[in-house]
MIKESE-534052 format. One line per field, with one value per residue (C-alpha): x, y, z; chain; residue number from 0. Coordinates in pm, whole numbers, always signed. Each point is the difference from the previous one (the first is absolute). Example, Ala and Ser with C-alpha at 12.3 -4.5 7.8 and 13.67 -1.06 7.14 Angstrom:
MIKESE-534052
X <- (+1230:+137) .
Y <- (-450:+344) .
Z <- (+780:-66) .
unit <- (A:A) .
pos <- (0:1) .
This chain:
MIKESE-534052
X <- (+7:+139:+75:-177:+240:+5:-73:+316:-83:-108:+228:-25:-45:+368:-151:+205:+277:-117:+181:-42:-86:-4:-283:-74:+29:+318:+208:-156:+84:+369:+12:-88:+250:+275:-81:-14:+334:+164:-194:+169:+326:+26:-145:+291:+238:-120:+50:+317:+68:-162:-38:+256:-172:-345:+148:+176:-330:-179:+218:+34:-381:+15:+197:-187:-274:+174:+186:-365:-136:+295:-14:-401:+93:+261:-218:-287:+281:+107:-354:-88:+320:-39:-370:+120:+260:-237:-255:+226:+97:-332:-135:+316:-3:+297:-21:+375:+126:-236:+289:+214:-230:-97:+380:-2:-316:+165:+332:-208:-291:-152:-288:-286:+140:+292:-241:-226:+300:+118:-335:+9:+350:-73:-306:+241:+203:-3:+161:-155:+347:+24:-347:+112:+333:-233:-249:+311:+74:-266:+50:+335:-80:-22:-146:-325:-275:-11:-301:+110:+287:-166:-213:+266:+196:-394:+34:+340:-97:-323:+269:+184:-213:+35:+323:+208:-251:+213:+112:-382:+4:+275:-169:-325:+185:+96:-392:-152:+178:-82:-277:+175:+190:-304:+29:-316:+101:-267:+207:-62:-300:+97:+391:-183:-257:+298:+237:-342:+13:+354:+10:-272:+174:+334:-294:+133:-313:+83:+111:-320:-211:+213:-36:-303:-162:+167:-136:-336:+58:+57:-270:-164:+123:-194:-233:+103:+367:-201:-175:+321:+144:-261:-30:+393:-42:-222:+169:+314:-186:+17:-288:-161:+102) .
Y <- (-3:+334:+283:+294:+239:+361:+258:+253:+347:+250:+262:+334:+143:+205:+277:+94:+303:+327:+270:+276:+347:+309:+146:+310:+269:-173:+40:+372:+70:-141:+183:+351:-75:-42:+303:+249:-172:+49:+377:+132:-125:+173:+326:-56:-24:+304:+201:-129:+137:+317:+101:+239:+190:-6:+128:+313:+52:+25:+250:+224:+11:+142:+247:+105:+5:+192:+249:+69:+100:+215:+187:+80:+123:+195:+161:+54:+156:+266:+64:+70:+231:+208:+40:+203:+159:+118:+102:+185:+218:+58:+122:+145:+445:+92:+101:+101:-328:-210:+55:-206:-248:-84:-100:-239:-161:-19:-177:-221:-115:-184:-53:+171:+218:+163:+26:+227:+185:+10:+202:+198:+140:+47:+262:+175:+66:+362:-61:-202:-117:-91:-161:-227:-124:-93:-218:-118:-197:-201:-3:-210:-205:-306:-189:+230:-202:+143:+162:+243:+81:+81:+249:+182:+31:+195:+195:+116:+81:+191:+180:+96:+106:+373:+54:-252:-134:-232:-160:-92:-127:-232:-165:+1:-164:-301:-56:+18:-299:-257:-118:-46:-238:-173:+122:+222:+289:+176:+366:-116:+177:+348:-24:-29:+311:+188:-83:+92:+389:+54:-55:+219:+283:-84:+12:-336:-111:-321:-100:+172:-218:-326:-12:+127:-248:-264:+137:-38:-389:-164:-175:+134:+390:+223:+203:+349:-109:-122:+305:+202:-189:+51:+374:-8:-160:+218:+279:-167:-33:-416:-266:-160:-394) .
Z <- (-16:-95:+247:-119:-107:+192:-183:-98:+235:-257:-91:-18:-369:-84:-171:-320:+41:-213:-103:+253:-82:+186:+64:-265:+345:+133:-283:-93:+375:-60:-314:+133:+224:-173:-255:+323:+142:-349:+15:+276:-98:-309:+203:+292:-307:-173:+352:+36:-326:+2:+285:+58:-328:+194:+293:-207:-167:+300:+157:-331:+13:+369:-48:-285:+158:+305:-254:-144:+312:+140:-366:+50:+301:-65:-312:+222:+190:-271:-83:+351:+18:-352:+83:+347:-160:-255:+236:+252:-318:-130:+348:+25:+65:-41:-385:-15:+161:-291:-251:+178:+144:-389:-66:+296:-103:-366:+155:+221:-147:-301:-198:+66:+250:-212:-297:+233:+134:-323:-123:+297:-58:-379:+165:+206:-271:-121:-388:-319:+17:+359:-16:-331:+220:+287:-225:-202:+290:-24:-387:+42:+278:-153:+371:-41:-254:-345:+47:+237:-196:-260:+175:+159:-318:-133:+327:-111:-327:+124:+226:-329:-233:+70:+74:-245:-227:-206:+311:+124:-402:+29:+302:-152:-308:+176:+193:-360:-45:+250:-207:-270:+219:+120:+328:+139:+172:+151:-67:-372:-93:+148:-139:-357:+93:+124:-309:-197:+191:-15:-384:-39:+166:-191:-308:-78:-185:-130:+312:+192:-163:-13:+350:+51:-240:+213:+294:-136:-99:+325:+187:+289:-48:+285:-173:+91:-123:-310:-49:+32:-305:-234:+105:-93:-292:-134:+75:-234:-275:+68:-131:+243:+100) .
unit <- (A:A:A:A:A:A:A:A:A:A:A:A:A:A:A:A:A:A:A:A:A:A:A:A:A:A:A:A:A:A:A:A:A:A:A:A:A:A:A:A:A:A:A:A:A:A:A:A:A:A:A:A:A:A:A:A:A:A:A:A:A:A:A:A:A:A:A:A:A:A:A:A:A:A:A:A:A:A:A:A:A:A:A:A:A:A:A:A:A:A:A:A:A:A:A:A:A:A:A:A:A:A:A:A:A:A:A:A:A:A:A:A:A:A:A:A:A:A:A:A:A:A:A:A:A:A:A:A:A:A:A:A:A:A:A:A:A:A:A:A:A:A:A:A:A:A:A:A:A:A:A:A:A:A:A:A:A:A:A:A:A:A:A:A:A:A:A:A:A:A:A:A:A:A:A:A:A:A:A:A:A:A:A:A:A:A:A:A:A:A:A:A:A:A:A:A:A:A:A:A:A:A:A:A:A:A:A:A:A:A:A:A:A:A:A:A:A:A:A:A:A:A:A:A:A:A:A:A:A:A:A:A:A:A:A:A:A:A:A:A:A) .
pos <- (0:1:2:3:4:5:6:7:8:9:10:11:12:13:14:15:16:17:18:19:20:21:22:23:24:25:26:27:28:29:30:31:32:33:34:35:36:37:38:39:40:41:42:43:44:45:46:47:48:49:50:51:52:53:54:55:56:57:58:59:60:61:62:63:64:65:66:67:68:69:70:71:72:73:74:75:76:77:78:79:80:81:82:83:84:85:86:87:88:89:90:91:92:93:94:95:96:97:98:99:100:101:102:103:104:105:106:107:108:109:110:111:112:113:114:115:116:117:118:119:120:121:122:123:124:125:126:127:128:129:130:131:132:133:134:135:136:137:138:139:140:141:142:143:144:145:146:147:148:149:150:151:152:153:154:155:156:157:158:159:160:161:162:163:164:165:166:167:168:169:170:171:172:173:174:175:176:177:178:179:180:181:182:183:184:185:186:187:188:189:190:191:192:193:194:195:196:197:198:199:200:201:202:203:204:205:206:207:208:209:210:211:212:213:214:215:216:217:218:219:220:221:222:223:224:225:226:227:228:229:230:231:232:233:234:235:236:237:238:239:240) .
């Protein structure tokens, strides 16, 4: 009689090995860490190579800002000083001492205050030549704006018209060239009118007509100046435009 064979104990099944793939989130995080580490290394390398240039640029920027602020403060101080000097001069009752005060202002001030001083100096002169000489200080001042230099030249010419027409004409002819150079000047049209008058007084009919016609061609000519020009043109026997 056969003995019953014992059943072999069941062995647990061994699962087949498969390729284990990391989770996508884990891979992304790892790659991000690697990328950040590389970026930090690059930044450190850039900083190491350029740190002195960066520091120099920062220092220069700070110095530039500080310098600009110092310059602005100095300009404000100068403006206050000039204004105080001009106020003291304008309110002074010492007529005899004003000439000396004006001379000091011309030596110690600039810009608008100096222009005011020059015009005041011109008004205090007693002869046309002295007045013109005072105005010519501004005419020859290259730091003054061109329009102010032109107005000063016009005033110098007006001062000389009665005593020295030739010198006045020379100044006015310079002003008459300004618009030919495409440089607009507030003294241009008054200069044309005065040149026409001087030519008329000298019986130079052709020049008087030429200046008057050129004057009438100016856009925006004031009505009173236009009326005088038309009357002068009629007196000269010229044709209207």
